[in-house]
VMD Tcl script that draws the C-alpha trace (Angstrom):
set ca {
  {110.77 66.74 169.64}
  {112.74 63.52 169.30}
  {111.23 60.35 170.72}
  {113.90 58.45 172.63}
  {112.15 55.17 173.30}
  {115.41 53.38 174.10}
  {115.60 55.05 177.50}
  {119.19 56.19 176.90}
  {119.72 59.91 177.14}
  {123.49 59.93 176.63}
  {124.25 60.39 172.93}
  {127.85 61.48 172.67}
  {129.42 61.91 169.25}
  {132.80 60.23 168.99}
  {135.69 62.08 167.38}
  {137.42 60.40 164.48}
  {141.09 61.01 165.20}
  {142.23 58.73 162.39}
  {141.27 61.19 159.63}
  {142.29 64.85 159.38}
  {139.57 67.43 159.94}
  {139.81 70.93 158.45}
  {139.04 72.77 161.70}
  {141.78 70.94 163.57}
  {144.19 71.50 160.66}
  {143.55 75.25 160.93}
  {144.04 74.99 164.66}
  {147.45 73.42 164.10}
  {148.42 75.99 161.47}
  {147.54 78.77 163.92}
  {149.69 77.11 166.60}
  {146.68 75.97 168.62}
  {146.60 72.96 170.90}
  {143.32 71.30 169.86}
  {144.57 68.99 167.11}
  {145.87 65.46 166.63}
  {148.91 63.95 164.91}
  {146.94 63.20 161.73}
  {145.83 66.87 161.58}
  {149.40 68.10 162.06}
  {150.70 65.81 159.31}
  {148.01 66.99 156.87}
  {148.48 70.63 157.86}
  {152.21 70.45 157.27}
  {151.55 69.29 153.70}
  {149.21 72.20 152.89}
  {150.45 75.70 152.23}
  {148.20 78.60 153.22}
  {149.29 82.02 152.05}
  {150.58 83.87 155.10}
  {148.84 81.67 157.68}
  {150.78 79.88 160.36}
  {154.20 80.45 158.88}
  {157.01 79.08 160.97}
  {159.89 81.50 161.43}
}
mol new
graphics top color blue
foreach p $ca { graphics top sphere $p radius 0.5 }
foreach p [lrange $ca 0 end-1] q [lrange $ca 1 end] { graphics top cylinder $p $q radius 0.2 }
display resetview
């Protein structure tokens, strides 16, 4: 059990959208919608064999 003596029960992790994240890069490569511009830019520079090829 974690002791939260501060009285605050809302601990929300913030997403870093300034750095690419591998899960969001894969999402972009698979034509998903849960990614950011930085992920799309990084994903476009990486070549995966047979994954997310654009016709």
